[in-house]
C-alpha positions as CSV (number, residue, x, y, z in Angstrom):
1,M,0.0,0.0,0.0
2,P,1.5,3.4,-0.9
3,A,2.8,5.3,2.1
4,L,0.7,8.4,1.6
5,L,-2.4,6.3,1.4
6,V,-1.4,4.6,4.7
7,A,-0.9,8.1,6.2
8,L,-4.3,9.3,5.0
9,L,-6.1,6.2,6.3
10,L,-4.4,6.4,9.7
11,G,-5.4,10.0,9.8
12,I,-9.0,9.0,9.2
13,V,-8.7,6.6,12.2
14,A,-7.3,9.5,14.2
15,G,-10.3,11.6,13.2
16,L,-12.5,8.9,14.7
17,R,-10.4,8.3,17.8
18,A,-7.4,10.5,18.4
19,V,-5.3,8.0,20.3
20,T,-6.2,4.8,18.5
21,A,-4.1,5.5,15.4
22,P,-0.8,6.1,17.2
23,A,-1.6,3.4,19.8
24,V,-2.1,0.7,17.1
25,L,0.8,1.9,15.0
26,W,3.2,1.8,18.0
27,L,1.8,-1.4,19.5
28,M,2.1,-3.2,16.2
29,R,5.5,-1.8,15.2
30,H,7.3,-0.9,18.4
31,R,6.6,-2.8,21.6
32,S,7.8,-0.2,24.0
33,P,6.6,1.5,27.2
34,V,5.4,4.4,25.0
35,A,3.3,1.9,22.9
36,Y,1.7,0.5,26.1
37,L,1.0,4.0,27.4
38,L,-0.7,4.9,24.2
39,G,-2.8,1.7,24.5
40,V,-3.9,2.7,28.0
41,L,-4.7,6.2,26.8
42,A,-6.8,4.8,23.9
43,L,-8.8,2.7,26.4
44,L,-9.4,5.8,28.5
45,E,-10.5,7.7,25.3
46,Y,-13.1,4.9,24.6
47,A,-14.5,5.2,28.1
48,G,-14.6,9.0,28.0
49,D,-16.3,9.0,24.6
50,L,-19.3,7.1,26.1
51,S,-19.9,10.1,28.5
52,P,-22.7,12.4,27.3
53,K,-20.5,15.2,28.6
54,A,-17.6,14.4,26.2
55,P,-16.8,17.4,24.0
56,A,-17.8,17.2,20.4
57,R,-15.0,16.0,18.1
58,T,-15.4,19.1,16.0
59,D,-14.7,21.5,19.0
60,L,-11.4,23.3,18.3
61,T,-9.3,21.5,20.9
62,A,-10.7,18.0,20.1
63,L,-10.3,18.6,16.3
64,L,-6.8,19.9,16.9
65,A,-5.9,16.8,18.9
66,R,-7.1,14.6,16.0
67,V,-5.2,16.6,13.4
68,V,-2.0,16.5,15.4
69,S,-2.5,12.7,16.0
70,G,-3.1,12.1,12.3
71,G,-0.2,14.3,11.3
72,F,2.1,12.5,13.7
73,C,1.1,9.1,12.4
74,G,1.5,10.3,8.8
75,G,4.9,11.7,9.6
76,A,6.0,8.4,11.2
77,I,4.8,6.5,8.1
78,A,6.7,9.0,5.8
79,L,9.9,8.6,7.8
80,T,9.9,4.9,7.6
81,S,8.9,4.8,3.9
82,H,11.3,7.4,2.5
83,V,8.4,9.7,1.5
84,S,8.4,13.5,2.1
85,L,7.8,14.1,5.8
86,L,5.7,17.2,4.9
87,L,3.5,15.1,2.6
88,G,3.1,12.4,5.2
89,V,2.1,14.9,7.9
90,L,-0.3,16.7,5.6
91,A,-1.9,13.4,4.4
92,G,-2.4,12.3,8.0
93,A,-3.8,15.7,9.1
94,L,-6.2,15.7,6.1
95,G,-7.3,12.2,6.9
96,A,-8.0,13.3,10.5
97,V,-10.3,16.1,9.3
98,I,-12.1,13.7,7.0
99,G,-12.4,11.1,9.8
100,A,-13.7,13.7,12.3
101,Y,-16.4,15.2,10.1
102,G,-17.3,12.0,8.2
103,G,-17.3,10.0,11.5
104,L,-19.5,12.5,13.1
105,F,-22.0,12.4,10.3
106,I,-22.1,8.6,10.3
107,R,-22.2,8.3,14.1
108,L,-25.2,10.7,14.4
109,R,-27.1,8.6,11.8
110,A,-26.1,5.4,13.6
111,A,-27.2,6.8,16.9
112,E,-30.6,7.5,15.5
113,L,-30.9,3.9,14.3
114,I,-29.3,1.9,17.1
115,G,-28.8,4.3,20.0
116,R,-26.0,6.5,21.3
117,V,-23.9,3.9,23.2
118,P,-24.1,1.1,20.5
119,A,-23.1,3.7,17.9
120,A,-20.1,4.7,20.0
121,L,-19.1,1.1,20.5
122,L,-19.5,0.4,16.8
123,E,-17.3,3.4,16.0
124,D,-14.6,2.2,18.5
125,A,-14.6,-1.2,16.7
126,V,-14.3,0.4,13.3
127,A,-11.4,2.6,14.5
128,I,-9.5,-0.3,16.1
129,V,-10.1,-2.8,13.2
130,G,-9.4,-0.1,10.6
131,A,-6.1,0.8,12.2
132,V,-5.0,-2.8,12.6
133,L,-5.8,-3.5,9.0
134,V,-4.0,-0.4,7.7
135,V,-0.9,-1.1,9.7
136,E,-0.9,-4.8,8.9
137,F,-1.1,-4.2,5.2
138,A,1.0,-1.1,5.0
């Protein structure tokens, strides 16, 4: 899979769940204390997302966290693939914006059909499985 496509797809995952993309990337490629810390943070993010008081993913700080996460993952992919770092960061950041707004649209529709909590859990599963598949086939 082309590196910039991997960066874009991991960015989309970061748009759904900010910590999932880097957690899966590091857990699958670098079994280190940082990887395990990211895994714990991802679990906390899933729990926090279930709260009705969780901020909207399109709030400035939440969106910025997703963009930074996507850009970080895109940059990491670029560095290991001999692709322009800037292009990797931009692809990941763009993916995060797509994932945040696209994920919000789909999640709201899913919540209407199956309820808020099942929709959130379904989105968690999509983010995790999506990230694993992207990293596995990168």
